[in-house]
N, C-alpha and C positions, 0 to 999 in steps of 0.2 A: 504494500500500500504506500509505504514511504517512497519507494523507488518510482512508483507511478506518479506521485505528486511532484517529485523532482523533475521527471520527464516533462510534465505539463508546464512547469515553470520554465524549463529550458526552451520549450517550444514557443512559449509566450515571449520570452526574452529575444530569441532568434527572430521571431516574427516582427517584433518591435524594431530590432536593429535593421532588418531587411527593409521595412517600411521607411525608416529614417534615411537609409541610403538612397532609396528610390526617390524620396521627396527632395533630397539634396541634389541628386543628379538632375531631376526634373527642373529644379530651380535654376541651376547654373546653365542648363542646356536651352531652356525655353522661356525663362522669365527674366533672369538677371541681364542678359544682353539687350533686352527691350525696355529697360527702365525708362519711364517717361516723367517729365515734370508734372507734379500733381496740380491739376486745375480743378479746384473744388466747385461743385455745382450745388448751390442751395436754391430753394424756392421760397418758402415762407418761414419766418422766424416770429413766433407768437408768444404771448405772455403766459398762456395757460397750457396745461398738459392734457386737457380734455379731448382735444382733437386727435383722432386716431389715424388720420391720413399719413402716409409715408412721406409725403412731400413737405410735411410740417415739422419744424424743429422748435423745441422750447427755447425761449430767450436765454435762460440761465445756462443751458447746455452750450449754446452758441458762444456765450461770453467765456465759458471755460475753455472752449476750443481756441478762441482767439488769444486767450491768456497763455495757453500751451504754446502756440506758435511764437508768441513774444518771448516767453521764458526760455525756449529752446533755440532761440536765435535764427528762426526762419526768416528769410527775406521775402516778404509778401509784395510781389512786384506787379506792375500793370501788364496786361496782355500785350500791349504794344512793345514794351521793353523785351518781353520774352520772345515774341515773334521776330523782333529785330535780330536777336541773337540766332534764332533758328534759321532765318533767311540768309544770314551771314555764314552759316555752316559751322557755327561755334558751339561748344559744349555748354549746356545749361548747368550752372552751379548746383550741386546736390541739395543745397538748402533753400532753393527758390520754390515758391508756391504762389499760385494765383487764385483769387476768389472771384466767382461769378454767381450772379443771382438772376434767375429767370422769372418772367411773367409780369413784373412791375407792380407788385402788391404794396399798399401803403405801409405795411410793416417794415419795409426797407428803410423808409424815412424815419420811422419812429423807433425801431428796435435795432437796426443794423448800422445805420450811418453813425450814430453817436459812438458806437463801439469801434468801428474802423477809424473814426476820427481820433479817438483816444490813443490808438496804437499807431496812427499814421500808416495804415494799411491801404494799399490800392485795391480797387474792386471794379468789376464790370457789371453793369445793370442792364439786362436785356428786357425791353418792353415791347408789347405788341399793341398796335395803335387802337384796335377796336375795344380794348379794355380800359383805356385811359378815360377817367372821369365818368365811367359807365355804372359804377357801383361804389358802395362805401368802402370797399376793400382795395380800391385802386388808387394809384398815385394820381395827382392832378398835374396838369401841365406846369403850373407854377412850381410845384415841388420838384418836378423833373428838371426844370430850368435851374432851380436853386442848386440841385445836386450837380448839374452839369458845370456850374461855375467853379466847383471845387476840383482841382487837378487830381485828387485822389480817385474820383469817380469817372468812369468811362461809360457813356450811354451807348448801347448798341441796339440793333433791331432784332426783334423776335417775330417778324412778319406783321401783316395787317390783322389777320383773324385768328392766328394760332392753329390753322388747319394743317394737317399733315400734307406737306407739299407734294409728296409722291402720289397723292390721290387726285390732284388737280390737273387740269389741262396745262399744256405748256404756257399758253397765254396767261392763265390764272396764276400759275406759279411765278412767272416773271413779274406780274403785277404785285404779288405779295412781297417779293424780294426787292424790287425797284422802288415802288411807291412808298413802302414803309421807310426806306432810306431817305427819300426825298422829303417826306413829311417831317421826319425828325430833324433833318438838316435845316429845313425852313423854319421850324419852331425854335430850334436851339442856336441857329446862326453859326453852325460849325459842321465839320465833316464827320460823318458817321462811318467808322472804319471796321466795325465788327458785326457779325451776324450769328444768331443762334438758331439752329434748325428746330422747329417745333417738334416735340416728341423725339428728337434725334433722328427723325425719319428722312432718309435721303437716298439718292442713287447718283450715278455719275453725271447725268444731265443736270440734275438740280445743283450739284456741286459746281459744275461748270457755269451755270447761270449766276451763282453767287460771286464767283471769281470775275466774271465779265461785267458784273454790276458795279465793280470798283471797290469792293470791300477789301481790306487788307488781309483779313483772315476770318475764319468761322469756327464755331465750336459745336461739337456733337456730344456723343456719349461713348461708352465702350461697345465695340462690335465683336462679332466672332472673328477670331484670329485669321488673317489672310484675306478677309473680304475687301479691305481697302489698304492702300499704300501707307506704310508707316511714315511718320514725320511730315505729313501733309498739313500745311498751315490752314487749309480750307476744310480740314476735318480734324480739329484738335480734340482728342479724347479727353473726357472729363470724368471725375470721380463723383458719383451721385452720393451726396451726404444725406443719407436717410436717417430714420430713427435709430438704427443700429449703431450709429456713430456716437451715441451717448455712452457706449462702453469705451473707456480710455484706450484699451489695447486695439480696438477696431479703428479708432480715429488715428492712432499712431501708424497703423498699417495703411490707412488711406493717404497719409501724407509721406509715406515712405518712397513713393515712386514705383512701387511694385504692384499696386492695387490694379491698375488698368491692364498690364500684361497678364496678370494672374486671371483676372475676370475674363479677358478675351480668350485665353487658352481654355478655360472651363466652358465657356459658351460654345466653343468649337468642338471640344471633346464630347460634351454632353448634348450637343446639337440643340441648344436652347434658343428659342426665338427671341428676338429683340424688337423694339418698336419699328425698327427699319424693315424687318421681315413682315411684321403684322400689317403694316400700312401699305406695302408695295403692291 
C-alpha cells in the first residue's frame, strides 16, 4: 500500500514537471517572441459595483490600477508617441503602456480624467458621434472640447453609429469612417488621427478604408493568431480590461506585454470566435 502511494506521488510529480516544461517551451516558442506593448482598453468606469456588465469597471479598482502603474514606474504614453516609434522601426521600451477608452461615456469626464490628470497619464478617448448628447450617460460636446484642450487626452473616432463595419455596404462603411473624422475635426478644430473599430470587427477592406481616410493608426482587439499581420499600426491589438482585472495578478499579466500573444494563441488553438468572426 505504501509503495502504491509513493508511485502515485511520483506520477503526480513527473506529470507536474512535464506540464511545466511544456508550458515553458510553449512560452518561449510562441509567446515571448511576440510580446506587444500593452494598450489597455477600458469602456466604463463607474462609482458602484452593482452593474454586472463586463464592460464596466468600478472606480476604486481603476484608481488602484493607475496607482500600480505609477508605483511600478510604467511610462503611460500617448498612442501617437508609441506609433511614432513603431513606424520608425524602433523597439518599444518594456515599461511603456497606453490607455484607451471606448464609447464616450460621461464617466470618463467624471471618474477617469481626474485620475489620469493626477498621475499625468496620457489617454485616448474614442467617441462615436450618434451617442454624443443623446442620453444622460454620454459626454457633451462641451466636455469633449474641454478634454481635447488638454494635451494628455487624444480624441479619436469610434465611427458614427457604432455599427459593426463589416456588416455595412462599402459606401456605408466609408461614411462611418470618413464622416465621423470630419465631424470631430470640425467640432474640435484639430486633426483626428486615430480610429477604433466598433466591436473590433474588421476585414482587410475596412482596414484599408481607415488607412486611406488619413488616420495615423487604428486600434482593435486580440484576434486569432495568424489572421492579421503583426505590428500593423492600423490594427493595434488591445488588452480588454474586464472585471477580471480586479485581481492584482491578472492586471499584472495584462500589463506584462504577454497578454495579447497568449490570448491570440489560445483563440487559434481552441478555435474560439471573436467579434471579427461573428460580424463578418
